[in-house]
N, C-alpha and C positions, 0 to 999 in steps of 0.2 A: 587155098587149102580147104579141103572138104571138112564139113562140120562133124563134130563128134556126135554120134547117134546113140550112145549108151554110156552111162556112168553108174558106178556102184561104190558102196563102202560097207564095212562090217564093224560090228562091236560085239564083245562078249558080255552077256548079261547073266548074273547069278540067279538063274531060274531054269526050269526044265523046258525042253523044246515044246512039249504039248501045251503048257501054260502060255508060253509066248505066242504060239500059233493061235490059240483060242482068242487072245487079245487082238492080234493083228488081223486075223481073218474076220473080225467083227468091224465092218467099216464105220459103224456108228461111234466107235471109240477113237478113231484115228485123230480126231480133233484135239485129243488130249496130248498128243506128241508132236504133230506136224506144225511147222511154222505157218502154213497156208491153209490147211484143211480145218473146217469148223465142225466136221461130223458128216453124217450121211443118213439118208432114208433108204432102207431096203424095201424093194417093191413087193416081194413075197417073203415076209419074215419067216425065218427058220431058226432052229436051235444052233445049227452050224452052217458054215458056208458050203456051197456046192457049185460045181462047174455049171455055168449058165445063169447063176443068180445075178440079178441086176440091182443096182443101187444108184442113187443120185448123190454125188458129193457136193457139199457146199464149201466154197473156197473164198479166200480173200488175199489180196496183196495190196498193202496200204489201204487206200479208200475204195479200191475196186473190189467188187464181189461178183462171183459167177457160180454157175452150177454145171456139173458135168454128169453125163450118163456113163456108167461103167458096167462091164460084164465080167464076172469071174471066169478065168480061163484055166486055173489050177487050184485045187483044194485038196491037198494031201496032208492030213493032220500030222503035226509035229515035224513036217519036212519042207513043204512048199505051199505058198499062197501067191496067186497072181491074178491080175485083172487088166483089162484094156479100157482106155478112155476113148469113147467113139462118138460123143456128142457134147456140145457146149452151148451155153446161153446165159444171159444175165440172170433171169429168175427160173427159167426152164431150159433144159438142154434141147434146143430146137435145131441147131446147126449140126448136121451129121457129117462126120469126117474122121479119118484115122488121126488121133492126136498123140497118144502116148500109151505105153504099157508099163506096169509096175510089177515087180516080183520081190518076194521075200523068201529067203531060204534059211533053214534052221539046221544047225550042225552041233551035236553034243560035243562039248570039250570038258577037260578036267575041272574047269572053273564055272561051268554052266552051259550056256548055249551061245554059239556064234550066230548072230542074226546078220544076214547080208541083204541089203535093200538095193535094188537095181531099177533105174529109170531108163526107158528106151524111147527115143523120139520116133513116133510112127508117121511123121510128116515126110515120108520118103519121096513123095512126088513134088515137094517144094524145091525149087532151085536153091542152092546154098546161099546165093546172094540175097534172095528174098527172105529166106529164113533168118539170115544174119541181121538184116534191118529190122524185121518184125521182133525178133528176140531182144534186140538192144532197146527197142522202144518199150516193150512190156516188162522188161526186167531192169530198166534204168541203167543200161550200158553193158549188160553181160550177154553171153551166149546162154541158151537154155542149159547146155551141158554144165557150164560153170555155175550157173544159178542153182540147178538141181543138185549138184555136188554139195553145195553148202546146205541146202535144205535137207538132204539125206543125212548129212553129218549131224545136223541139229535134231532131226527126228529120232535118230538112233540114240543120241545122248539123252534126249528127253525120255524116251522109252526106258532106257537103262535106269535113269534116276527114279522114275515113277515106280517101276517094278521092284527095284531093290529097296526102296523106302517102304513098300508095302509088306516086305518080309521081315 
């Protein structure tokens, strides 16, 4: 069976789309919601995200820590924020390769904003069998799609809790 290359989930947050976009499009804040991300360093700080902006994300899974290089691919205030992960390394992102893409969409609802987070596996050139073995080693027995599905659910729940407690 071919591996799943994209997963997503949504949650409604009692906040407006612009406010949520401002939080999510600031990669330095992601560590406050994500179960793996510890925050980021933006290479050319700006007041708002823009297409082409790069940042290094600091991440952890158990005792393992790593850094990724990311480039923003969509920055539409109040509507869509996306980036691709294209380098990885222990302390510095030195290994360059397509890794993953992340996207956040914002849709106004009667109760606030539906936030949809999507992860896409950009390791298209990997044979499914190789990806399956690698994924199960680094996620302790899961495919990346299943692992990221749980991470997305936790990230969105944490975002909702944090934002709604601030109001």
